[in-house]
C-alpha positions in Angstrom: 35.7 -96.6 -3.1 35.8 -93.2 -1.5 32.8 -91.1 -2.0 33.6 -88.7 -4.7 33.6 -92.1 -6.6 30.7 -93.6 -6.0 28.7 -90.6 -6.5 27.0 -90.3 -10.4 26.9 -86.9 -11.9 23.7 -85.5 -13.6 24.5 -83.5 -16.4 22.1 -79.7 -16.2 23.4 -78.5 -19.3 26.0 -79.2 -22.2 27.1 -75.8 -23.5 29.3 -75.0 -26.8 29.1 -72.3 -28.2 32.6 -70.8 -30.5 32.9 -67.3 -29.9 35.6 -64.7 -29.7 39.0 -64.6 -27.0 37.4 -61.7 -26.2 33.6 -62.7 -25.7 34.7 -65.5 -24.1 36.5 -63.9 -21.2 34.0 -61.8 -20.5 31.2 -64.7 -20.7 33.7 -66.3 -18.0 34.2 -62.6 -15.8 30.7 -62.7 -15.4 29.8 -66.0 -14.5 32.3 -65.4 -11.6 30.9 -62.0 -11.1 27.6 -63.2 -10.0 29.1 -66.3 -8.1 31.4 -63.4 -6.1 28.5 -61.4 -5.3 25.7 -63.4 -5.0 27.1 -67.1 -4.8 24.8 -68.3 -7.6 24.1 -67.6 -11.8 21.8 -68.2 -14.8 22.1 -70.3 -17.3 19.7 -69.9 -20.5 20.3 -72.1 -23.0 17.7 -73.1 -25.6 15.3 -71.9 -24.1 16.4 -73.9 -20.8 17.3 -71.7 -17.9 18.9 -73.1 -14.4 19.9 -71.1 -11.5 23.3 -72.7 -10.2 23.4 -72.1 -7.1 27.0 -74.2 -6.0 28.1 -75.1 -2.5 31.1 -73.7 -0.6 33.4 -76.1 -2.1 32.8 -77.1 -6.2 34.4 -78.8 -9.0 36.2 -77.3 -11.1 36.5 -78.9 -14.4 38.4 -77.9 -17.6 37.9 -79.3 -21.1 40.3 -78.6 -24.0 40.0 -79.9 -27.3 42.2 -79.2 -30.0 40.6 -79.5 -34.1 43.6 -80.7 -36.3 42.5 -81.7 -39.7 44.2 -84.8 -41.6 
């Protein structure tokens, strides 16, 4: 087992929200701008505020869900 397989993940924020494609793009652009300029960004959701300050190497995870009607 490698070190990366050994490490456990702790989910600090699990954020899901329906929004327009334009709003989603703006949301990602804002995060990207903050990361480039300041190396961190702040998430606020349900009264909880968390400053995200990642290291210089990050793991990016993208999940795509398709909802089908039966």
